[in-house]
N, C-alpha and C positions, 0 to 999 in steps of 0.2 A: 801151667795154665790156671791152676787154682789161685795162685798169687795175682795173675792178671785179672781174673774174674772178681777178686776181692777189691782190687784197685779200681776196676770199672764200676763196681757197685757203689763204692765211696764217691767216685766222680759223679755218678748219676744223681746222688742226693744233693749235689752242689749246683744243680741247674735251677735257676730262679725264674719263676714266671714273671714276665714283664707285661704290664697292662697296655691296652690300646691307647693311642693318643696322637699327638702331632708335634713336630719339631721344625723350627725355622733354622735353616743352615745358611752360612755366609762364606763366600770365597773372597778373601782379602785381596787376592791377585786381580780378579776381574771386577770386584766390588758388587757382585751379584748376590742376591738373597733368594731363597725359595723355600717353600713349605712342603714337608713330606708327611703323609698320613702313616702312622705306625699301627700295624696289626699286632695282636698279642703274640708273644714268642717266648722262648726259653733262652736264657743266657747264663753261662757259667759264672759262678761267684768269684772264681779266681782265674788268672791266666793259666794256660796249660803248664803244668810242672814238668820238670825234667824226668821225674819218675814215671808219669803217665806217658810222656812222649817216648821214652825208652821202651816201655812195655808194649807200645803199639808198633813202633818203627824199628825197634831193636838196635838203636844207636842213640847217642847223646852228643849233639854238636856244640854244646854250650862252652863258653869261655870260663864260666864260674861254676864248676860242677858241684852240685848238691841236690839231693832228690826233691826237696820242697821249694827250691828256687824256681822261678819261671824259666822255661826253655828259651834260649836265644840263639842267635846265629842261624836263624831259619828264614829261608826265602818265602815269598808269598806262595809259590808253587808247592814248596815243601809243606807249608801249613795246610793248603788245600788237599794235598796227598794224605796228610795225617787225618783230615776230616773224612776222606773216603775210606781210609783203612779202618778207622774207628767205627764208621757206619757198617762196613763189611763184618766186623767182629760181632755186631749186634743184629746182623741180617736186615739192615735198613737200606733204603735206596740211596745211592750216591748222589750228592748234589753237584759234583763237578765231573765233566768229561775232559780228561787230560790226555791228548795225543802224545805219542812217543817223542815227537819233536818239540813238545811243550808250547806249541803255537795254536792259536784259534781255540783256546780253552772255552768251553761253554758251561753255563751255570743253570741248573734246573731249580728255580725258586720254589717249586711246588713239592720237591722231594722231601721225604720224611727223615733223611739222614742228618748228620752233623755238617755244619758249615761255618764260615766266618760271618760275623754280623755285618750288615750293611753299615755304611757310614752314618746314615740317619738313625738306625737302631742304636749304634754305639753311642752317639752323642745324647740321644734321648735317654738311654739307660744310665749314662754317666751323670747327667743332671738330676735324674730321679725326682722329677717334679719341681725342681728349683729353676730359677732363671739366672743364677750366678755363673761366673766362669769356673768356679770350683765349688765342690759340695761340702767344703769344710776348711778349717785352717790348715795351711799347706803342710806344716811339719807333722800334723796329726794324721794326715791322710796319705802322704806320698813320700817315697824315696826319690830324692833328686840330688843335684850336685852338692849342695851344702850339708846334707846329712847322710849321704849314702856311703861315704868312705871309699868311693871308687869301685863299687860292686853292686850287683843285684842282691836282693835279700829274699828270704823265705816269703812266700805269699801269705797274705792274711794277717800280717803283724801290725799294719796300720788300721785306722778306723775305717769302717765301710761307709758307703753312702746310705741314703734313706731306704733304699731297696735291698740293702744287704749285700752289695757288690763291693769287693775289695780290689785295691790296686788298679782302679780304673785310671787314676792319674799316677804318673811316676813308676818307678821300678823298671818296666820295659814299655816301649811303644808297642802298639798292637795293630796287626794287619786287619784291614777291613776287606770285604768281598769286592767292593766297587772299583771300576776303572776311574781314574781321576778326571782326565780330559783327553779322550781318544784322539781328537783332531790335533791337539797340540803336543801331547806327551805319549801318544801311542798306547801301549798296554800297561803303562805305569798304574800301580794300585795305591790306595790310600792307606796311610798309617795315622794313628791317633794316640793321644794320651800322654806323651812325653816319657822320658826315661831317667835312669839314675844319673846320667852324665849331663843332664840339661839344667840350665839356670832356671830360677823360679819363674821368670817371665815366659818360659816355654811350656810350663805345666798348667795347661788350661783345657777345659772341656771343649773349647771352640777351636783349638789349634789343629790345623789340618796340613799334613805334608803328604808327599808321594814318592814312590821309587819303583825301580824296575822289578818285575815279579820273579825273575829267575836269577839275576845277577847280584841283587842287593841282599846281603845278610850281614848283620852287625851285632855287637855284644850288648846292645840295649834295645833290641827289637824282638818281640815274641808275638804271641797271639792268644786270643780267648775264643771259645767256640759257642755256637748257638744252634738252636733247632727250631723249626716251626712248631707251634703249639697244636697238638693233634685235636 
C-alpha cells in the first residue's frame, strides 16, 4: 500500500490546470462544425502509465510491457472502470455508473472523481492556445510510424505543448468520454491523438475517430484522465 500511495502522490503532481476557453470542433464525415465552451479543469500531463494502471487494477494488459510506457489494449469501459477505482482509492465520487451488463452507462459530469476528458476538452488542451493542427514539429512532439520502431515509448520523452502536456499526439490514441454519434453508431466512443503505428497524416489535433466501448482494444490505444477543477 505504501508503494501505491507513493505512486498516487506522484501522479497527483502531474495534473495540470487547464484554463477556461472555447474550441471549435469539426466532423469531417458530416462536414458540421460546432463551438464548445470549456470550463477550467485538470488534465494529466501524461497518458496513464502501465505502472499506475497495474497499481490500481492489479493487472497489466499491455502488449509492450514496461512501467513507464502508456498502458494500452484497454477498452473504453476498462478506462472508465480505472477512473472509478482511482476515485475510490482517494474517496472521491465516481463519475461513471457502470452496470454489470456494461450497458446504459451513465456519466455524472459534476462528480469530483477522475474521468476521461471530453472530446472538446481534449482538443482544446492539445492545441494549448494555438490554432495549428499540431503544437510543434512532428518528430519533436510525437511517436508515430516513422520514428516509433514499431512500439510505444516511455511517456514524456518528446517535447510537451505550451501547457506542459506530453504525448497528446502520437504514442497511443486516447479515449474520450463522449459518445460519437448515438443515432448512427450507437454507444461508440471517441478516440483522439493518433498512435505509434499511424502515418504522419493521421497525427493531428483535429483527427477524430470512434470505436466500440467494450469490444475494441488495441496496442496503440490508451487514455489520459481528467478531473473537474474544485
